[in-house]
C-alpha positions as CSV (number, residue, x, y, z in Angstrom):
1,X,84.6,99.1,110.6
2,X,87.6,96.8,110.7
3,X,88.6,94.9,107.5
4,X,87.2,91.4,107.7
5,X,88.4,88.4,105.6
6,X,86.0,87.2,103.0
7,X,86.6,83.5,102.3
8,X,85.3,82.3,98.9
9,X,85.7,77.0,97.6
10,X,90.7,74.5,99.6
11,X,92.5,77.1,97.5
12,X,95.9,78.6,98.0
13,X,96.8,82.2,97.3
14,X,100.4,82.8,96.3
15,X,101.8,86.3,96.5
16,X,104.4,86.9,93.9
17,X,107.4,89.3,94.1
18,X,106.7,92.9,93.0
19,X,105.1,96.1,94.0
20,X,101.5,95.1,94.1
21,X,102.2,91.6,95.5
22,X,101.7,92.6,99.1
23,X,98.1,93.6,98.3
24,X,97.5,89.9,98.6
25,X,95.5,89.9,101.7
26,X,93.7,93.1,100.8
27,X,91.9,90.7,98.4
28,X,90.7,88.8,101.5
29,X,90.5,91.7,104.0
30,X,87.8,93.7,102.3
31,X,85.4,96.0,104.0
32,X,81.6,95.7,103.9
33,X,80.3,96.8,100.5
34,X,80.2,100.5,100.0
35,X,82.9,101.4,102.4
36,X,86.2,102.8,101.1
37,X,89.4,102.2,102.9
38,X,91.8,104.5,101.0
39,X,94.5,104.2,103.7
40,X,95.9,101.2,105.6
41,X,93.2,99.5,107.7
42,X,93.4,99.8,111.5
43,X,96.0,97.4,112.9
44,X,98.0,97.1,109.7
45,X,101.7,97.9,109.7
46,X,102.6,101.5,108.7
47,X,104.4,100.3,105.6
48,X,101.1,99.1,104.2
49,X,100.2,102.7,103.3
50,X,103.2,102.7,101.0
51,X,102.0,99.5,99.4
52,X,98.7,101.1,98.7
53,X,100.3,104.2,97.2
54,X,102.6,102.0,95.0
55,X,99.6,100.0,93.9
56,X,97.6,103.1,93.0
57,X,100.6,104.2,90.9
58,X,100.5,100.8,89.0
59,X,96.7,101.0,88.8
60,X,95.9,97.3,88.8
61,X,96.5,94.0,90.5
62,X,96.6,91.0,88.2
63,X,95.1,87.8,89.6
64,X,95.2,84.4,87.9
65,X,92.8,82.0,89.6
66,X,90.9,78.8,89.3
67,X,87.9,80.2,91.0
68,X,85.0,81.0,88.6
69,X,84.9,84.6,87.5
70,X,81.3,84.9,88.7
71,X,82.2,83.6,92.2
72,X,85.1,86.0,92.5
73,X,83.2,89.0,91.1
74,X,81.8,90.3,94.5
75,X,85.3,90.0,96.0
76,X,86.9,91.9,93.2
77,X,84.2,94.6,93.3
78,X,84.7,94.9,97.1
79,X,88.5,95.3,96.6
80,X,88.0,98.0,94.0
81,X,85.6,99.8,96.2
82,X,88.0,99.6,99.2
83,X,91.0,100.7,97.1
84,X,89.8,103.3,94.6
85,X,92.2,103.6,91.7
86,X,93.3,100.0,91.8
87,X,91.6,97.8,89.3
88,X,91.5,94.0,89.6
89,X,92.4,92.3,86.3
90,X,91.1,88.8,87.0
91,X,91.8,85.8,84.7
92,X,90.2,82.4,85.2
93,X,92.4,79.5,84.3
94,X,92.4,75.8,85.1
95,X,95.2,74.8,87.5
96,X,97.7,73.2,85.1
97,X,97.3,76.2,82.7
98,X,97.7,78.7,85.6
99,X,101.0,76.9,86.6
100,X,102.3,76.5,83.1
101,X,101.5,80.1,82.2
102,X,103.3,81.5,85.2
103,X,106.4,79.4,84.5
104,X,106.4,80.3,80.8
105,X,106.1,84.0,81.6
106,X,108.8,83.8,84.3
107,X,111.2,81.9,82.0
108,X,110.6,84.4,79.1
109,X,111.2,87.2,81.7
110,X,107.8,88.6,80.8
111,X,105.4,90.3,83.4
112,X,103.5,87.7,85.4
113,X,100.4,87.8,87.6
114,X,100.6,89.5,91.0
115,X,98.6,86.8,92.7
116,X,98.1,83.1,91.8
117,X,94.9,81.7,93.5
118,X,94.6,78.0,92.8
119,X,93.0,74.8,94.1
120,X,96.1,72.9,93.0
121,X,97.9,72.9,96.3
122,X,100.8,70.7,95.0
123,X,101.6,73.1,92.2
124,X,101.3,76.2,94.5
125,X,103.6,74.5,97.0
126,X,106.1,73.7,94.2
127,X,106.1,77.4,93.2
128,X,106.9,78.3,96.8
129,X,109.6,75.6,97.1
130,X,111.1,76.8,93.9
131,X,111.4,80.3,95.2
132,X,108.7,82.1,93.2
133,X,106.6,83.4,96.1
134,X,107.1,86.5,98.1
135,X,107.0,86.2,101.9
136,X,104.2,88.3,103.3
137,X,103.2,88.3,107.0
138,X,99.6,89.3,106.7
139,X,97.8,91.1,109.5
140,X,94.8,88.9,108.6
141,X,96.7,85.6,109.1
142,X,95.8,85.6,112.8
143,X,92.2,84.9,111.8
144,X,93.2,81.9,109.8
145,X,93.7,78.4,111.1
146,X,97.4,77.5,111.5
147,X,97.3,75.0,108.6
148,X,96.2,77.7,106.2
149,X,99.4,79.8,106.5
150,X,102.3,78.1,104.9
151,X,105.7,79.8,105.5
152,X,103.9,83.2,105.0
153,X,104.3,82.4,101.3
154,X,101.0,80.6,100.6
155,X,97.7,81.0,102.3
156,X,94.8,78.6,102.3
157,X,91.7,80.7,101.8
158,X,88.8,78.2,102.1
159,X,88.0,74.6,102.7
160,X,85.4,72.3,101.2
161,X,83.2,70.0,103.2
162,X,83.9,66.2,103.0
163,X,81.2,63.6,103.2
164,X,82.0,60.0,104.2
165,X,79.6,57.5,102.5
166,X,79.9,54.0,104.0
167,X,78.2,50.6,103.9
168,X,76.2,50.1,107.1
169,X,76.7,46.3,106.8
170,X,80.5,46.8,107.0
171,X,80.9,49.6,109.5
172,X,79.1,50.2,112.7
173,X,78.0,53.8,113.4
174,X,80.6,54.3,116.1
175,X,83.4,53.2,113.6
176,X,82.5,55.9,110.9
177,X,85.4,58.3,110.7
178,X,84.5,61.9,111.5
179,X,87.7,63.6,110.2
180,X,90.5,62.9,107.7
181,X,92.7,61.9,110.6
182,X,90.1,59.4,111.8
183,X,89.8,58.0,108.3
184,X,93.6,57.6,108.0
185,X,93.7,56.0,111.5
186,X,90.9,53.5,110.6
187,X,92.7,52.4,107.4
188,X,96.0,52.1,109.1
189,X,94.7,50.1,112.1
190,X,92.7,47.6,109.9
191,X,94.4,47.4,106.5
192,X,93.2,43.8,105.8
193,X,89.6,44.8,106.6
194,X,89.5,47.5,104.0
195,X,91.8,45.9,101.4
196,X,90.3,46.0,97.8
197,X,87.3,48.0,99.1
């Protein structure tokens, strides 16, 4: 069975330089429960087997994330089942703490997390722009929308639905925006109509 991406609520994964760092998309490309994938999944580059071997030698992948531990637990268990001998050390942090902790550890030249997984896109992009992310061209990226792969250094893993609530007395049904782009267009085209509303 091919490795399939599991997409848990918009977050960006950020691979960080180091041996285990390229296991990033293994966190998303897990097999169905109960299936081990001790070698590189079909379609992955040959060097991926070396990454798996190096990861086994390290014995763990450290993930700092804003996603609740309980929500990430099935993903972590599936990863550990897929890659026996590699434990997921998962720490739930809020987004500012996740960012500050990484910067503090990096500044003090202490070991950092292997993967940062956060809903704070601005902070994740800042880390990429400041040179803290490792470039990784994931074989799973082809299954993601174009907007979800940023410079092969940050990956959007999910998106959250957006609901528009509007006053029917002020907007006709055919004027209600259906996308973010529609909403921006409506505001730009009629700034006076929506001023102070």
